[in-house]
N, C-alpha and C positions, 0 to 999 in steps of 0.2 A: 613196205617203207613206213617209218614213222614221220609223220608230218606234225609240226608244231605250229600253232597259231597264237601270236601274242596279241591280247586285246586290252583295252582300257575302259573302264566306266568314266563317264563324262557327264556333266550337267545337261539335262534336256531342255536347254534354253539358250537364247542369244543374248539374254540379259545377265551377262556373267558378272558377279559381284564379287569384290575382293575385300578381305578383312583388312582395314587400314593398319591394325596393330601387328599382324603376322605377315601381311602381303601374300596371303594364300587365299585359294578360292573358298568362297562360303557356300557349303554344301546343304546346310540345314534348311529344310522347307523346300528344296529343289529336287524334282524327280530325277533320277539318274537313268541313262541308257548306255548300250554298248556304243563306243565311238563309231559313227557312221562308216568311216572308211573300213573300219574292222570287219564290218558285217560282209563285205565283199571278200576280205581275206577268209573268213570262215567258210563262205560258200564255195571259194575255189579249192580249198583244202578238202571239203566234202567231196567235191566232183572228182578230184584226183583219186581220193580213196575209193570211189565207187569204180573207177577205171582200173586201178592197180590192185589185184587180188593180194590179200594179206596185209593191206595197208591200214593203218589207224591214225586218227586225228587226236592230239592232245593240245588242249587250249589252256593257255596260261594267262594269268592276270596279276599285276602287282598293285596292291591297294589295301584300303581298309577292309574289315570284315563284310561289309555289305556289298562289296564287289563279287562275292560268290553268287549274287543274283545274276550278274552278267554271265558268269560261267555255266550256270544252269540254263541260261537261255541258248547259250552256244551248244549245250548238249542236247536240248530239245530240237535243235535244227539238224543234228546228226553227228556232232563230234562224240568221241568215244569216252574221253576223260577230261576232267577239270582240275587244275592245280592253282590255289590262291597262294601268292608270295606276300606275306604280310608280317610285319614287325614294327614296333615303335621305333626302331633303330632306322628304319628306311625313310622316316619323315623328313621331308625338306629336301629329298634327293632332286637334283637337275637331271637332264637328259644323260649326262655322262655317268652319274652313279645309277640311274635307273637302268641304262643299258648294261652296265657291270653287273648288277643284281640279276637281271634277267638271264644274262649269259651264265651266270652261276646256276641258276635253275635249270637251264638247257643242258648244261654239263651233267648235272644230277640225273636228268631224264636219260640222256645218253642215246646213242645209236639212231640219231636222228638224220633225215634226208633234207626235206625242204622246211625252211622256217618262214612263215608268212606273216606280214604285218600290213595294216593299212598304211597309206603313204604318209599320213600325219594324223594327228589328234586334233579335234575341233576346239579343244579348250586351250591348246598351246601353239599348234600350227608350225612346230619347229621342223618336223620331219627328220628328226635326228637320231631317234631311238633305234630304228631298224638298222641303219648303218652304224650306229655305235655297237650293237650286238654283233655285227659282223666283224667289226674291228677286233673286239674283245675275243671272240671265238677264232679269229685268224682265218675265216672262211670268205669266199667271194660274196657279193652283193650285185642285185640287180634292182633298180629303183624304177617307180612309175610304170610298171608292167601293166599291159592292157590285154595280153593274150598269152596263154600257155599253149604254144604249139605242140610240144612233144616232152614227156618227162619219163625217166626211168631211174633205176637205182645208180646209174653211174653219171647222167648228164640230164641237162634240161635246155630246151630251145623256146625262147620267149620273144615276144614283141615288146620293146620298151617304147613308151610314147615320148615324142619330142616336140618342140615347137613347129617343126617342119614336117612331122610325119610320125614315122616310127623307125627304130633299128631293130633288125633281127639278131639276137645275141644267143650264143651257145655257151653255156657255162657248166663246169663240173658240179657234182652234188657231193656233199652238203653245200646249201647256198641259201642265203636270206634273200627274200623277194617281197618288196613292198609292191602293193597293187593299187591301181586307180579304179574308179567307178564304173569305166567303160568296160571292165573285164567281164561282168556278169551281171545277173539279177538274183539278189540273195532270196532264198525260198522262206516260205513261212513255217514255222514249227508244226509238226503233225501233232495229233492227239497222243498218239503212242510215244512220241518223242517227249512231250510234256510230262507224261507219267513217268517215264524213265528218268527224267531230269530231276523229279521231285525226289526219287529214292536214291539218286546218285551221291556217293560220298565225296566231298570235296576236301582232300588233305590240304592243310595249311603249312607252308614251309617258312621257317624263320631264317634270320641271319646265321644262327648257329647251324641249322639243318644245312645251309648252302655253303658253310665254311666260308663265309664272306669276311674280308679284312675290314676291320672297323674304319680305317682311314680311307676306305674307298666307298663308304655307303652314307646315306643320309647327308645332313649339311656339312659333316667333316669331309666327306668324299665328293663334294660338289665345288668344282673350280668357279662356278658362276653362281651369283646370288642376285635376287630381286631385291633392290634397295627402295623402290618405290613404284607402286602401281596406282593409276589413277584414270579416271573417265575424262577425256578432254572437254572443255567447255563448249556448249553449242556455239556454232558459228552465228553471227548476225546475219539477217536476212540481205539477200542480194539486191541489186537494182536492175530492173528491166528498162532497156531503151527502146523507146517506141518510135515510130515514123517510117520513113522510107529506108530501105536498106543502106543506101549510099550516106544518108545523113546520120543514120545510127553508127555506121562505120567510123565517119569523121568524129562524132562525139565520142566514141569508144577510144579512138587514137588519142583524143585530147586528154581523156581520163588516165590513160596509161602514162602519157607524157608527164602529167602532174605528179604521178606517183614515183616515176624514175628519175626525172629531173628535178621535181620540186618547185 
C-alpha cells in the first residue's frame, strides 16, 4: 500500500507576526518546524508501513523551497520519499486552493491507499485542508482519529475522537484520515535515517507538472481573502473585589447592574 502524508512547515513560535502590507506571515528570522500535528501523522504512517509488507510512505509538502527541510526530517524518521510542491503561482492560496493543489499532486503520485494529515496547522488552525483534499479527490474522510484499529488494502477501522468519547468507524480505502496527538508518540530520527535524508533527492513539482488550472490556484483560485490581520490591543487590568464572599458578591452584583442598566 502507498501511504501519503501531507505536512506543512510552520513558524516555531507562538509570536506569529503578520506583514501589514501583504497580510501574510513574516517568516524571516523565524525558525521553521514541521507542524506539530503532522508529526503524529508521519509516525502513524510509518507504523502502518512496518505492519503491512510492501508498503511505502510518501510525504508531500506545499510551500517555498525551504520546506524541503521538513521533508528531509520526515525521511529521517522513516518515510521513503519526499515531494515538494512549489511554484510562485501557488502564492496566496487559501485552504480551498491549497487542497486542490495537493489533490493534484496526489493524483500524480497515484495508486494511493491512506492519506494522512494532522488535524490542523498551528499557524492557521482551520482544520480544512484534509477534508478539502478528500472532497477534491472524491474519497471518504475520517477526522480527529485517535487510533487505527485495523487497516488493509480494502478497508480501515478507526476510532474517531468526539466530545463524549469516540466513534468506531469502518471506511473503505482509499481514505483521508486526519489524526490527533492522542494517536501515538512520534519517534526521533535515527542516525541512519539522518544520513539517508541528506542524500535523498527531493523532486519539486510545479503548477505545470501537476496540470493545475490557473483559476483554481493561488489568489485567483482562493474564494476567501485575508483583508486585515492584527493583534488585539491588550486588555486593561481587572479589579479584585476584597472582603467577605457575601459582601464581594453584593458589590459585584452592583457593578454588573451599573453596566447593564446604566
